[in-house]
N, C-alpha and C positions, 0 to 999 in steps of 0.2 A: 529506413528510419523507424525506430520503435518508440512508442509513446513513453514507456517506462524509462528508457535511456535518456530521452529528451528532458523528462521531468528531473531526473537526477542531475543532468548537466545544468539546467536552469538554476537549481539550488546551489550547485557548486560554484558556478560563475558569480552568482550574487554574493556568496560568501567570500570569494576571492576579492570582489570589489570592496566589501566591508573591511577585510584584512588590509588591503592596500591603503584604504583611507586611514585606518588606525596607524599605519606605519608612515603616514604623511605623504604617500604616493598618490596624490589626488587624481592625476591624469590616468594612471593605470587603473585606479578604482573606477573611474567613469567608463573606461574602456570595457572592463569586465561587466559592469552593470548594464551597459548598452548591449553587449553580447547576450546577456541573460534576457533582456527585454525582447530582443529580436528572436531568440529561440522560443520564448513563450508565444510570441505572435505567430511564428511558423508552426508551432505545435498545434495551435487552435485552427489556423487556416488550412494547414495541409492534412492533419490527421483526425480532426473531429468530424464525426458523421452522425448527426441527429441525436443518437442515444449512446454513443460509445466512441472511444478512440480506436483507430485502426493502425496497422503497421504497413509499411511499404517495403518491397524487396529492393535491395540496392541496385541490382543490375538492370532492372527494367521498370522500376517504380510501380509494379503491380501491387494492388491492395492484397493483404493477407487476411483472410477471414479466420476467426478463431473464437472459441468460447472459453478462453483462459482468463484468469484473474489479472494478468499483466496489463491489459488496457485500462484497468481501474487504478493503477499505481499513480497516475498524475493527480489523484486526490490529495497527495502529500503537498501539492502546491498551495493548498488552502485558499485564502482569499485573493490570491493572484489570479485565480480562475473566475470567470463570470459566474454569477449566482445560478444561472440556468444550467450550466455545465456541472457545477458542484452538486446541485440537488439531483440531477439526472444520474450522476455517478453514485451518489448515496443509494438511490433506488436500485441501480445495477449491482452494487456490492451486496445488497440485501439478498439478491437471488443466489449468491454463492454461500450464504450463511446456512449451515446445517445445525443440528442440535449440539454439535461439538465445536464448531468454529467455521473458518473460511476454507472451503475447498479451493484448490488452485486450478482446477478445471471444473466447469459447470457439470453437475451430475447428469444432466440431460445431453451432454455433448457426445458425439460419436467418438471423440478422442479420449473420453474419460476411461481410465484404466485403474482398477483397484490396485493399490501399491504401485502406481505408475510414476513414482518419484515426483516430478513437477506436473503430472497430468491427473492429479486427484488429491493427494494428501494435504492435510493441514500442516503448515510450517510456521515456526515461530517468527522468522524474519518477515515474511509477507504479512502475517497477522499484525505485527507491530508497525510496519510501514503504513498499512491501511488504517490502523487505529489512530496513529499520529495524524494522518491526513484528515480523518473524520473530525478529530478534535480541532485541528487548524481551521476547519470549515465551520466550527461552531456546533457540530452534531454530537454533543456530549453523550446524549442518551444512547445513540447507536454505538458510539465508541465504548461506553460502559457495558453494553450488552455483549459486545465482542470480547472485552477484557474478562468479564465474568465467565463466559463460556470457555475461554482459554484456560483460566485458572481452575475451573471445575474439571476440565479435561486432564490437566497435568496432575491434579490431586488423585484422579482415578487411574490414570495410565502412566504416570511417571514423566520423566523428562527425556523422552525418546527423540530421535532425530526428526521424525515426523509421525503423523497419525492418520489412520483411515478416517476419511471425512464423514462416512456414514455410520461407522460403528464405534469410533473413538479408540480403536485398537492401536497400541503403539507399534511402530514400524521401524525397520532398519536398526541403527545403533541405539541401544537402550538408554544411553546417558549422553546428552549433548549439552554443552555449556550455554549455547545461545537459547535453547529452550528454557533452561532454568533462569537465565538472565531475563528473558521476556516475561516469564512467570513473575519474577520479583518486581519488575517494572509495572506490570499490570496490577499486581496486588497493592503496590505502593499508590498507584493512581486511584484505585478503588477506595483505599483507606482514607486518602485525602478527600475524596469526594464525599465519603460518608461523614468524615469529621466536619466538613463544611456545611452539612445539612443538619447536624445535631443542634438541639436548642441550647 
């Protein structure tokens, strides 16, 4: 079981519950909401370890140690998580933040590989998932810092598939729609934030 998958399922089942309620299927809605709540409880009970979420192998339940950004993905659950877990995840996410954005593998990790696809580069989807989670937890300043760095990165290096986390160099495909889409979403968020603080 992986914490990122569990987090996605929690949100999806909760959404199915809301949709069922909107359609007048109250019993089905309660069933999905109950499943979501049970998954959240299991995520915390089974996979939270002091300062991080861990993963377990399916065939023997052995814990999988890693220094990947993936165990931070449950931040997207926002206030569904206890405050202690939220604040700990925010601190952990900060350790992945380079001058250019969020590395997908911690730079000090033995698995860190320059241009290692999901073992180093900055990616738009993971950036936006973490950013949305930070905002859902009320950590707007941290989210804004991440959005600013991603926008600066894209202005300097274009809308590549991914980017070197330590140099900002564009990697792989030179033009990717999800990169440009996340750039636009981040820019929109920052503009709204700025407008909200203008006298």
